mmCIF file of the N, C-alpha and C atoms, coordinates in Angstrom:
data_MODEL
# 
_entry.id   MODEL 
# 
loop_
_atom_site.group_PDB 
_atom_site.id 
_atom_site.type_symbol 
_atom_site.label_atom_id 
_atom_site.label_alt_id 
_atom_site.label_comp_id 
_atom_site.label_asym_id 
_atom_site.label_entity_id 
_atom_site.label_seq_id 
_atom_site.pdbx_PDB_ins_code 
_atom_site.Cartn_x 
_atom_site.Cartn_y 
_atom_site.Cartn_z 
_atom_site.occupancy 
_atom_site.B_iso_or_equiv 
_atom_site.pdbx_formal_charge 
_atom_site.auth_seq_id 
_atom_site.auth_comp_id 
_atom_site.auth_asym_id 
_atom_site.auth_atom_id 
_atom_site.pdbx_PDB_model_num 
ATOM 1   N N  . UNK A 1 1  ? 77.046 121.871 69.562  1.00 0.00 ? 1  UNK A N  1 
ATOM 2   C CA . UNK A 1 1  ? 76.956 120.523 70.178  1.00 0.00 ? 1  UNK A CA 1 
ATOM 3   C C  . UNK A 1 1  ? 75.442 120.064 70.275  1.00 0.00 ? 1  UNK A C  1 
ATOM 4   N N  . UNK A 1 2  ? 75.172 118.936 69.825  1.00 0.00 ? 2  UNK A N  1 
ATOM 5   C CA . UNK A 1 2  ? 73.722 118.477 69.921  1.00 0.00 ? 2  UNK A CA 1 
ATOM 6   C C  . UNK A 1 2  ? 73.369 118.099 71.285  1.00 0.00 ? 2  UNK A C  1 
ATOM 7   N N  . UNK A 1 3  ? 72.070 118.056 71.540  1.00 0.00 ? 3  UNK A N  1 
ATOM 8   C CA . UNK A 1 3  ? 71.583 117.650 72.832  1.00 0.00 ? 3  UNK A CA 1 
ATOM 9   C C  . UNK A 1 3  ? 72.045 116.262 73.182  1.00 0.00 ? 3  UNK A C  1 
ATOM 10  N N  . UNK A 1 4  ? 72.004 115.360 72.197  1.00 0.00 ? 4  UNK A N  1 
ATOM 11  C CA . UNK A 1 4  ? 72.372 114.027 72.538  1.00 0.00 ? 4  UNK A CA 1 
ATOM 12  C C  . UNK A 1 4  ? 73.868 113.921 72.951  1.00 0.00 ? 4  UNK A C  1 
ATOM 13  N N  . UNK A 1 5  ? 74.672 114.727 72.213  1.00 0.00 ? 5  UNK A N  1 
ATOM 14  C CA . UNK A 1 5  ? 76.101 114.695 72.645  1.00 0.00 ? 5  UNK A CA 1 
ATOM 15  C C  . UNK A 1 5  ? 76.289 115.250 74.025  1.00 0.00 ? 5  UNK A C  1 
ATOM 16  N N  . UNK A 1 6  ? 75.567 116.274 74.347  1.00 0.00 ? 6  UNK A N  1 
ATOM 17  C CA . UNK A 1 6  ? 75.647 116.848 75.761  1.00 0.00 ? 6  UNK A CA 1 
ATOM 18  C C  . UNK A 1 6  ? 75.163 115.844 76.805  1.00 0.00 ? 6  UNK A C  1 
ATOM 19  N N  . UNK A 1 7  ? 74.128 115.177 76.430  1.00 0.00 ? 7  UNK A N  1 
ATOM 20  C CA . UNK A 1 7  ? 73.610 114.179 77.367  1.00 0.00 ? 7  UNK A CA 1 
ATOM 21  C C  . UNK A 1 7  ? 74.573 112.999 77.548  1.00 0.00 ? 7  UNK A C  1 
ATOM 22  N N  . UNK A 1 8  ? 75.250 112.619 76.425  1.00 0.00 ? 8  UNK A N  1 
ATOM 23  C CA . UNK A 1 8  ? 76.293 111.576 76.585  1.00 0.00 ? 8  UNK A CA 1 
ATOM 24  C C  . UNK A 1 8  ? 77.454 111.968 77.439  1.00 0.00 ? 8  UNK A C  1 
ATOM 25  N N  . UNK A 1 9  ? 77.902 113.195 77.263  1.00 0.00 ? 9  UNK A N  1 
ATOM 26  C CA . UNK A 1 9  ? 78.995 113.749 78.051  1.00 0.00 ? 9  UNK A CA 1 
ATOM 27  C C  . UNK A 1 9  ? 78.571 113.805 79.605  1.00 0.00 ? 9  UNK A C  1 
ATOM 28  N N  . UNK A 1 10 ? 77.386 114.229 79.847  1.00 0.00 ? 10 UNK A N  1 
ATOM 29  C CA . UNK A 1 10 ? 76.900 114.266 81.231  1.00 0.00 ? 10 UNK A CA 1 
ATOM 30  C C  . UNK A 1 10 ? 76.837 112.949 81.823  1.00 0.00 ? 10 UNK A C  1 
ATOM 31  N N  . UNK A 1 11 ? 76.317 111.934 81.046  1.00 0.00 ? 11 UNK A N  1 
ATOM 32  C CA . UNK A 1 11 ? 76.195 110.519 81.525  1.00 0.00 ? 11 UNK A CA 1 
ATOM 33  C C  . UNK A 1 11 ? 77.573 109.993 81.740  1.00 0.00 ? 11 UNK A C  1 
ATOM 34  N N  . UNK A 1 12 ? 78.410 110.241 80.861  1.00 0.00 ? 12 UNK A N  1 
ATOM 35  C CA . UNK A 1 12 ? 79.832 109.704 80.982  1.00 0.00 ? 12 UNK A CA 1 
ATOM 36  C C  . UNK A 1 12 ? 80.548 110.308 82.193  1.00 0.00 ? 12 UNK A C  1 
ATOM 37  N N  . UNK A 1 13 ? 80.290 111.594 82.397  1.00 0.00 ? 13 UNK A N  1 
ATOM 38  C CA . UNK A 1 13 ? 80.903 112.222 83.593  1.00 0.00 ? 13 UNK A CA 1 
ATOM 39  C C  . UNK A 1 13 ? 80.381 111.659 84.880  1.00 0.00 ? 13 UNK A C  1 
ATOM 40  N N  . UNK A 1 14 ? 79.038 111.373 84.894  1.00 0.00 ? 14 UNK A N  1 
ATOM 41  C CA . UNK A 1 14 ? 78.472 110.766 86.102  1.00 0.00 ? 14 UNK A CA 1 
ATOM 42  C C  . UNK A 1 14 ? 78.954 109.358 86.294  1.00 0.00 ? 14 UNK A C  1 
ATOM 43  N N  . UNK A 1 15 ? 79.063 108.647 85.239  1.00 0.00 ? 15 UNK A N  1 
ATOM 44  C CA . UNK A 1 15 ? 79.532 107.198 85.317  1.00 0.00 ? 15 UNK A CA 1 
ATOM 45  C C  . UNK A 1 15 ? 81.088 107.254 85.805  1.00 0.00 ? 15 UNK A C  1 
ATOM 46  N N  . UNK A 1 16 ? 81.827 108.229 85.359  1.00 0.00 ? 16 UNK A N  1 
ATOM 47  C CA . UNK A 1 16 ? 83.197 108.394 85.780  1.00 0.00 ? 16 UNK A CA 1 
ATOM 48  C C  . UNK A 1 16 ? 83.249 108.464 87.304  1.00 0.00 ? 16 UNK A C  1 
ATOM 49  N N  . UNK A 1 17 ? 82.408 109.376 87.884  1.00 0.00 ? 17 UNK A N  1 
ATOM 50  C CA . UNK A 1 17 ? 82.404 109.630 89.307  1.00 0.00 ? 17 UNK A CA 1 
ATOM 51  C C  . UNK A 1 17 ? 81.999 108.276 90.009  1.00 0.00 ? 17 UNK A C  1 
ATOM 52  N N  . UNK A 1 18 ? 80.977 107.604 89.499  1.00 0.00 ? 18 UNK A N  1 
ATOM 53  C CA . UNK A 1 18 ? 80.692 106.264 90.087  1.00 0.00 ? 18 UNK A CA 1 
ATOM 54  C C  . UNK A 1 18 ? 81.862 105.262 89.984  1.00 0.00 ? 18 UNK A C  1 
ATOM 55  N N  . UNK A 1 19 ? 82.597 105.338 88.896  1.00 0.00 ? 19 UNK A N  1 
ATOM 56  C CA . UNK A 1 19 ? 83.711 104.428 88.734  1.00 0.00 ? 19 UNK A CA 1 
ATOM 57  C C  . UNK A 1 19 ? 84.797 104.741 89.760  1.00 0.00 ? 19 UNK A C  1 
ATOM 58  N N  . UNK A 1 20 ? 84.999 106.114 90.027  1.00 0.00 ? 20 UNK A N  1 
ATOM 59  C CA . UNK A 1 20 ? 85.966 106.434 91.117  1.00 0.00 ? 20 UNK A CA 1 
ATOM 60  C C  . UNK A 1 20 ? 85.509 105.854 92.448  1.00 0.00 ? 20 UNK A C  1 
ATOM 61  N N  . UNK A 1 21 ? 84.178 105.949 92.717  1.00 0.00 ? 21 UNK A N  1 
ATOM 62  C CA . UNK A 1 21 ? 83.614 105.424 93.911  1.00 0.00 ? 21 UNK A CA 1 
ATOM 63  C C  . UNK A 1 21 ? 83.854 103.874 93.999  1.00 0.00 ? 21 UNK A C  1 
ATOM 64  N N  . UNK A 1 22 ? 83.719 103.232 92.843  1.00 0.00 ? 22 UNK A N  1 
ATOM 65  C CA . UNK A 1 22 ? 84.000 101.735 92.847  1.00 0.00 ? 22 UNK A CA 1 
ATOM 66  C C  . UNK A 1 22 ? 85.382 101.462 93.224  1.00 0.00 ? 22 UNK A C  1 
ATOM 67  N N  . UNK A 1 23 ? 86.350 102.202 92.737  1.00 0.00 ? 23 UNK A N  1 
ATOM 68  C CA . UNK A 1 23 ? 87.749 102.010 93.086  1.00 0.00 ? 23 UNK A CA 1 
ATOM 69  C C  . UNK A 1 23 ? 88.025 102.258 94.474  1.00 0.00 ? 23 UNK A C  1 
ATOM 70  N N  . UNK A 1 24 ? 87.416 103.342 95.003  1.00 0.00 ? 24 UNK A N  1 
ATOM 71  C CA . UNK A 1 24 ? 87.644 103.675 96.499  1.00 0.00 ? 24 UNK A CA 1 
ATOM 72  C C  . UNK A 1 24 ? 87.040 102.621 97.332  1.00 0.00 ? 24 UNK A C  1 
ATOM 73  N N  . UNK A 1 25 ? 85.868 102.116 97.005  1.00 0.00 ? 25 UNK A N  1 
ATOM 74  C CA . UNK A 1 25 ? 85.235 101.102 97.779  1.00 0.00 ? 25 UNK A CA 1 
ATOM 75  C C  . UNK A 1 25 ? 86.104 99.823  97.786  1.00 0.00 ? 25 UNK A C  1 
ATOM 76  N N  . UNK A 1 26 ? 86.601 99.484  96.535  1.00 0.00 ? 26 UNK A N  1 
ATOM 77  C CA . UNK A 1 26 ? 87.374 98.278  96.432  1.00 0.00 ? 26 UNK A CA 1 
ATOM 78  C C  . UNK A 1 26 ? 88.644 98.366  97.257  1.00 0.00 ? 26 UNK A C  1 
ATOM 79  N N  . UNK A 1 27 ? 89.317 99.530  97.241  1.00 0.00 ? 27 UNK A N  1 
ATOM 80  C CA . UNK A 1 27 ? 90.553 99.757  98.077  1.00 0.00 ? 27 UNK A CA 1 
ATOM 81  C C  . UNK A 1 27 ? 90.273 99.652  99.521  1.00 0.00 ? 27 UNK A C  1 
ATOM 82  N N  . UNK A 1 28 ? 89.112 100.120 99.980  1.00 0.00 ? 28 UNK A N  1 
ATOM 83  C CA . UNK A 1 28 ? 88.796 100.048 101.399 1.00 0.00 ? 28 UNK A CA 1 
ATOM 84  C C  . UNK A 1 28 ? 88.437 98.635  101.793 1.00 0.00 ? 28 UNK A C  1 
ATOM 85  N N  . UNK A 1 29 ? 87.698 97.906  100.897 1.00 0.00 ? 29 UNK A N  1 
ATOM 86  C CA . UNK A 1 29 ? 87.448 96.507  101.224 1.00 0.00 ? 29 UNK A CA 1 
ATOM 87  C C  . UNK A 1 29 ? 88.658 95.703  101.221 1.00 0.00 ? 29 UNK A C  1 
ATOM 88  N N  . UNK A 1 30 ? 89.622 95.971  100.360 1.00 0.00 ? 30 UNK A N  1 
ATOM 89  C CA . UNK A 1 30 ? 90.876 95.252  100.307 1.00 0.00 ? 30 UNK A CA 1 
ATOM 90  C C  . UNK A 1 30 ? 91.626 95.369  101.631 1.00 0.00 ? 30 UNK A C  1 
ATOM 91  N N  . UNK A 1 31 ? 91.678 96.632  102.198 1.00 0.00 ? 31 UNK A N  1 
ATOM 92  C CA . UNK A 1 31 ? 92.349 96.883  103.408 1.00 0.00 ? 31 UNK A CA 1 
ATOM 93  C C  . UNK A 1 31 ? 91.664 96.151  104.608 1.00 0.00 ? 31 UNK A C  1 
ATOM 94  N N  . UNK A 1 32 ? 90.386 96.190  104.573 1.00 0.00 ? 32 UNK A N  1 
ATOM 95  C CA . UNK A 1 32 ? 89.622 95.449  105.613 1.00 0.00 ? 32 UNK A CA 1 
ATOM 96  C C  . UNK A 1 32 ? 89.849 93.934  105.519 1.00 0.00 ? 32 UNK A C  1 
ATOM 97  N N  . UNK A 1 33 ? 89.871 93.387  104.296 1.00 0.00 ? 33 UNK A N  1 
ATOM 98  C CA . UNK A 1 33 ? 90.042 92.020  104.109 1.00 0.00 ? 33 UNK A CA 1 
ATOM 99  C C  . UNK A 1 33 ? 91.448 91.559  104.600 1.00 0.00 ? 33 UNK A C  1 
ATOM 100 N N  . UNK A 1 34 ? 92.442 92.396  104.240 1.00 0.00 ? 34 UNK A N  1 
ATOM 101 C CA . UNK A 1 34 ? 93.802 92.101  104.748 1.00 0.00 ? 34 UNK A CA 1 
ATOM 102 C C  . UNK A 1 34 ? 93.819 92.015  106.251 1.00 0.00 ? 34 UNK A C  1 
ATOM 103 N N  . UNK A 1 35 ? 93.213 93.038  106.911 1.00 0.00 ? 35 UNK A N  1 
ATOM 104 C CA . UNK A 1 35 ? 93.216 93.056  108.361 1.00 0.00 ? 35 UNK A CA 1 
ATOM 105 C C  . UNK A 1 35 ? 92.483 91.834  108.896 1.00 0.00 ? 35 UNK A C  1 
ATOM 106 N N  . UNK A 1 36 ? 91.344 91.562  108.336 1.00 0.00 ? 36 UNK A N  1 
ATOM 107 C CA . UNK A 1 36 ? 90.595 90.356  108.842 1.00 0.00 ? 36 UNK A CA 1 
ATOM 108 C C  . UNK A 1 36 ? 91.405 89.119  108.680 1.00 0.00 ? 36 UNK A C  1 
ATOM 109 N N  . UNK A 1 37 ? 92.067 88.961  107.535 1.00 0.00 ? 37 UNK A N  1 
ATOM 110 C CA . UNK A 1 37 ? 92.874 87.766  107.327 1.00 0.00 ? 37 UNK A CA 1 
ATOM 111 C C  . UNK A 1 37 ? 93.969 87.640  108.357 1.00 0.00 ? 37 UNK A C  1 
ATOM 112 N N  . UNK A 1 38 ? 94.650 88.796  108.565 1.00 0.00 ? 38 UNK A N  1 
ATOM 113 C CA . UNK A 1 38 ? 95.732 88.832  109.567 1.00 0.00 ? 38 UNK A CA 1 
ATOM 114 C C  . UNK A 1 38 ? 95.322 88.656  110.952 1.00 0.00 ? 38 UNK A C  1 
ATOM 115 N N  . UNK A 1 39 ? 94.038 88.796  111.252 1.00 0.00 ? 39 UNK A N  1 
ATOM 116 C CA . UNK A 1 39 ? 93.498 88.664  112.571 1.00 0.00 ? 39 UNK A CA 1 
ATOM 117 C C  . UNK A 1 39 ? 92.608 87.490  112.811 1.00 0.00 ? 39 UNK A C  1 
ATOM 118 N N  . UNK A 1 40 ? 92.794 86.480  111.978 1.00 0.00 ? 40 UNK A N  1 
ATOM 119 C CA . UNK A 1 40 ? 92.208 85.165  112.109 1.00 0.00 ? 40 UNK A CA 1 
ATOM 120 C C  . UNK A 1 40 ? 90.718 85.024  111.691 1.00 0.00 ? 40 UNK A C  1 
ATOM 121 N N  . UNK A 1 41 ? 90.251 85.976  110.923 1.00 0.00 ? 41 UNK A N  1 
ATOM 122 C CA . UNK A 1 41 ? 88.834 85.903  110.517 1.00 0.00 ? 41 UNK A CA 1 
ATOM 123 C C  . UNK A 1 41 ? 88.850 85.643  109.012 1.00 0.00 ? 41 UNK A C  1 
ATOM 124 N N  . UNK A 1 42 ? 89.411 84.511  108.616 1.00 0.00 ? 42 UNK A N  1 
ATOM 125 C CA . UNK A 1 42 ? 89.628 84.252  107.153 1.00 0.00 ? 42 UNK A CA 1 
ATOM 126 C C  . UNK A 1 42 ? 88.345 84.056  106.412 1.00 0.00 ? 42 UNK A C  1 
ATOM 127 N N  . UNK A 1 43 ? 87.370 83.487  107.004 1.00 0.00 ? 43 UNK A N  1 
ATOM 128 C CA . UNK A 1 43 ? 86.083 83.330  106.226 1.00 0.00 ? 43 UNK A CA 1 
ATOM 129 C C  . UNK A 1 43 ? 85.415 84.672  105.954 1.00 0.00 ? 43 UNK A C  1 
ATOM 130 N N  . UNK A 1 44 ? 85.517 85.631  106.777 1.00 0.00 ? 44 UNK A N  1 
ATOM 131 C CA . UNK A 1 44 ? 84.965 86.922  106.454 1.00 0.00 ? 44 UNK A CA 1 
ATOM 132 C C  . UNK A 1 44 ? 85.836 87.612  105.445 1.00 0.00 ? 44 UNK A C  1 
ATOM 133 N N  . UNK A 1 45 ? 87.206 87.403  105.495 1.00 0.00 ? 45 UNK A N  1 
ATOM 134 C CA . UNK A 1 45 ? 88.059 88.037  104.591 1.00 0.00 ? 45 UNK A CA 1 
ATOM 135 C C  . UNK A 1 45 ? 87.772 87.505  103.179 1.00 0.00 ? 45 UNK A C  1 
ATOM 136 N N  . UNK A 1 46 ? 87.437 86.125  103.137 1.00 0.00 ? 46 UNK A N  1 
ATOM 137 C CA . UNK A 1 46 ? 87.109 85.557  101.820 1.00 0.00 ? 46 UNK A CA 1 
ATOM 138 C C  . UNK A 1 46 ? 85.832 86.168  101.260 1.00 0.00 ? 46 UNK A C  1 
ATOM 139 N N  . UNK A 1 47 ? 84.789 86.434  102.064 1.00 0.00 ? 47 UNK A N  1 
ATOM 140 C CA . UNK A 1 47 ? 83.617 87.102  101.601 1.00 0.00 ? 47 UNK A CA 1 
ATOM 141 C C  . UNK A 1 47 ? 83.889 88.535  101.103 1.00 0.00 ? 47 UNK A C  1 
ATOM 142 N N  . UNK A 1 48 ? 84.826 89.231  101.769 1.00 0.00 ? 48 UNK A N  1 
ATOM 143 C CA . UNK A 1 48 ? 85.216 90.528  101.365 1.00 0.00 ? 48 UNK A CA 1 
ATOM 144 C C  . UNK A 1 48 ? 85.899 90.547  100.039 1.00 0.00 ? 48 UNK A C  1 
ATOM 145 N N  . UNK A 1 49 ? 86.806 89.456  99.836  1.00 0.00 ? 49 UNK A N  1 
ATOM 146 C CA . UNK A 1 49 ? 87.437 89.385  98.584  1.00 0.00 ? 49 UNK A CA 1 
ATOM 147 C C  . UNK A 1 49 ? 86.504 89.081  97.452  1.00 0.00 ? 49 UNK A C  1 
ATOM 148 N N  . UNK A 1 50 ? 85.497 88.261  97.700  1.00 0.00 ? 50 UNK A N  1 
ATOM 149 C CA . UNK A 1 50 ? 84.443 88.000  96.715  1.00 0.00 ? 50 UNK A CA 1 
ATOM 150 C C  . UNK A 1 50 ? 83.778 89.226  96.316  1.00 0.00 ? 50 UNK A C  1 
ATOM 151 N N  . UNK A 1 51 ? 83.482 90.141  97.276  1.00 0.00 ? 51 UNK A N  1 
ATOM 152 C CA . UNK A 1 51 ? 82.890 91.399  96.960  1.00 0.00 ? 51 UNK A CA 1 
ATOM 153 C C  . UNK A 1 51 ? 83.752 92.274  96.155  1.00 0.00 ? 51 UNK A C  1 
ATOM 154 N N  . UNK A 1 52 ? 85.030 92.224  96.454  1.00 0.00 ? 52 UNK A N  1 
ATOM 155 C CA . UNK A 1 52 ? 85.960 93.044  95.584  1.00 0.00 ? 52 UNK A CA 1 
ATOM 156 C C  . UNK A 1 52 ? 86.003 92.534  94.140  1.00 0.00 ? 52 UNK A C  1 
ATOM 157 N N  . UNK A 1 53 ? 85.852 91.244  93.950  1.00 0.00 ? 53 UNK A N  1 
ATOM 158 C CA . UNK A 1 53 ? 85.837 90.670  92.573  1.00 0.00 ? 53 UNK A CA 1 
ATOM 159 C C  . UNK A 1 53 ? 84.562 91.199  91.868  1.00 0.00 ? 53 UNK A C  1 
ATOM 160 N N  . UNK A 1 54 ? 83.470 91.317  92.525  1.00 0.00 ? 54 UNK A N  1 
ATOM 161 C CA . UNK A 1 54 ? 82.202 91.848  91.970  1.00 0.00 ? 54 UNK A CA 1 
ATOM 162 C C  . UNK A 1 54 ? 82.441 93.353  91.581  1.00 0.00 ? 54 UNK A C  1 
ATOM 163 N N  . UNK A 1 55 ? 83.056 94.076  92.482  1.00 0.00 ? 55 UNK A N  1 
ATOM 164 C CA . UNK A 1 55 ? 83.302 95.460  92.195  1.00 0.00 ? 55 UNK A CA 1 
ATOM 165 C C  . UNK A 1 55 ? 84.182 95.590  90.937  1.00 0.00 ? 55 UNK A C  1 
ATOM 166 N N  . UNK A 1 56 ? 85.228 94.762  90.819  1.00 0.00 ? 56 UNK A N  1 
ATOM 167 C CA . UNK A 1 56 ? 86.163 94.807  89.755  1.00 0.00 ? 56 UNK A CA 1 
ATOM 168 C C  . UNK A 1 56 ? 85.429 94.447  88.423  1.00 0.00 ? 56 UNK A C  1 
ATOM 169 N N  . UNK A 1 57 ? 84.579 93.473  88.434  1.00 0.00 ? 57 UNK A N  1 
ATOM 170 C CA . UNK A 1 57 ? 83.801 93.118  87.200  1.00 0.00 ? 57 UNK A CA 1 
ATOM 171 C C  . UNK A 1 57 ? 82.923 94.243  86.829  1.00 0.00 ? 57 UNK A C  1 
ATOM 172 N N  . UNK A 1 58 ? 82.230 94.889  87.761  1.00 0.00 ? 58 UNK A N  1 
ATOM 173 C CA . UNK A 1 58 ? 81.342 95.922  87.466  1.00 0.00 ? 58 UNK A CA 1 
ATOM 174 C C  . UNK A 1 58 ? 82.120 97.147  86.996  1.00 0.00 ? 58 UNK A C  1 
ATOM 175 N N  . UNK A 1 59 ? 83.243 97.397  87.503  1.00 0.00 ? 59 UNK A N  1 
ATOM 176 C CA . UNK A 1 59 ? 84.096 98.563  87.179  1.00 0.00 ? 59 UNK A CA 1 
ATOM 177 C C  . UNK A 1 59 ? 84.501 98.465  85.658  1.00 0.00 ? 59 UNK A C  1 
ATOM 178 N N  . UNK A 1 60 ? 84.739 97.215  85.218  1.00 0.00 ? 60 UNK A N  1 
ATOM 179 C CA . UNK A 1 60 ? 85.088 97.046  83.802  1.00 0.00 ? 60 UNK A CA 1 
ATOM 180 C C  . UNK A 1 60 ? 83.800 97.372  82.932  1.00 0.00 ? 60 UNK A C  1 
ATOM 181 N N  . UNK A 1 61 ? 82.654 96.972  83.398  1.00 0.00 ? 61 UNK A N  1 
ATOM 182 C CA . UNK A 1 61 ? 81.406 97.315  82.640  1.00 0.00 ? 61 UNK A CA 1 
ATOM 183 C C  . UNK A 1 61 ? 81.170 98.825  82.577  1.00 0.00 ? 61 UNK A C  1 
ATOM 184 N N  . UNK A 1 62 ? 81.369 99.469  83.693  1.00 0.00 ? 62 UNK A N  1 
ATOM 185 C CA . UNK A 1 62 ? 81.228 100.900 83.758  1.00 0.00 ? 62 UNK A CA 1 
ATOM 186 C C  . UNK A 1 62 ? 82.220 101.533 82.837  1.00 0.00 ? 62 UNK A C  1 
ATOM 187 N N  . UNK A 1 63 ? 83.432 101.138 82.906  1.00 0.00 ? 63 UNK A N  1 
ATOM 188 C CA . UNK A 1 63 ? 84.514 101.734 81.954  1.00 0.00 ? 63 UNK A CA 1 
ATOM 189 C C  . UNK A 1 63 ? 84.089 101.566 80.503  1.00 0.00 ? 63 UNK A C  1 
ATOM 190 N N  . UNK A 1 64 ? 83.542 100.409 80.153  1.00 0.00 ? 64 UNK A N  1 
ATOM 191 C CA . UNK A 1 64 ? 83.133 100.182 78.799  1.00 0.00 ? 64 UNK A CA 1 
ATOM 192 C C  . UNK A 1 64 ? 82.024 101.113 78.369  1.00 0.00 ? 64 UNK A C  1 
ATOM 193 N N  . UNK A 1 65 ? 81.094 101.330 79.304  1.00 0.00 ? 65 UNK A N  1 
ATOM 194 C CA . UNK A 1 65 ? 80.063 102.264 79.040  1.00 0.00 ? 65 UNK A CA 1 
ATOM 195 C C  . UNK A 1 65 ? 80.456 103.649 78.912  1.00 0.00 ? 65 UNK A C  1 
ATOM 196 N N  . UNK A 1 66 ? 81.418 104.073 79.689  1.00 0.00 ? 66 UNK A N  1 
ATOM 197 C CA . UNK A 1 66 ? 81.943 105.410 79.597  1.00 0.00 ? 66 UNK A CA 1 
ATOM 198 C C  . UNK A 1 66 ? 82.652 105.593 78.280  1.00 0.00 ? 66 UNK A C  1 
ATOM 199 N N  . UNK A 1 67 ? 83.416 104.712 77.838  1.00 0.00 ? 67 UNK A N  1 
ATOM 200 C CA . UNK A 1 67 ? 84.164 104.694 76.557  1.00 0.00 ? 67 UNK A CA 1 
ATOM 201 C C  . UNK A 1 67 ? 83.051 104.825 75.416  1.00 0.00 ? 67 UNK A C  1 
ATOM 202 N N  . UNK A 1 68 ? 82.055 104.002 75.464  1.00 0.00 ? 68 UNK A N  1 
ATOM 203 C CA . UNK A 1 68 ? 81.067 104.096 74.418  1.00 0.00 ? 68 UNK A CA 1 
ATOM 204 C C  . UNK A 1 68 ? 80.320 105.453 74.424  1.00 0.00 ? 68 UNK A C  1 
ATOM 205 N N  . UNK A 1 69 ? 80.024 105.965 75.496  1.00 0.00 ? 69 UNK A N  1 
ATOM 206 C CA . UNK A 1 69 ? 79.405 107.270 75.563  1.00 0.00 ? 69 UNK A CA 1 
ATOM 207 C C  . UNK A 1 69 ? 80.288 108.413 75.024  1.00 0.00 ? 69 UNK A C  1 
ATOM 208 N N  . UNK A 1 70 ? 81.536 108.306 75.436  1.00 0.00 ? 70 UNK A N  1 
ATOM 209 C CA . UNK A 1 70 ? 82.461 109.367 75.064  1.00 0.00 ? 70 UNK A CA 1 
ATOM 210 C C  . UNK A 1 70 ? 82.818 109.332 73.526  1.00 0.00 ? 70 UNK A C  1 
ATOM 211 N N  . UNK A 1 71 ? 82.646 108.129 72.871  1.00 0.00 ? 71 UNK A N  1 
ATOM 212 C CA . UNK A 1 71 ? 82.928 107.982 71.455  1.00 0.00 ? 71 UNK A CA 1 
ATOM 213 C C  . UNK A 1 71 ? 81.765 108.351 70.604  1.00 0.00 ? 71 UNK A C  1 
ATOM 214 N N  . UNK A 1 72 ? 80.588 108.390 71.246  1.00 0.00 ? 72 UNK A N  1 
ATOM 215 C CA . UNK A 1 72 ? 79.442 108.693 70.337  1.00 0.00 ? 72 UNK A CA 1 
ATOM 216 C C  . UNK A 1 72 ? 79.131 110.163 70.283  1.00 0.00 ? 72 UNK A C  1 
# 
């Protein structure tokens, strides 16, 4: 296995862990936003939902990068 291939695997593995963190953070924010919404703090819940959308967008980018690294 070439050094570049090993580097790509290591980078893809690290990005995979970061992606798992993205999903965990999104799930936690979703739970908090739900609680906020149910307890009358809709504006804060809306901000949390916007943060989740950013996490989702970035997760797609991380997933794409992981796939490119694993295919090279």
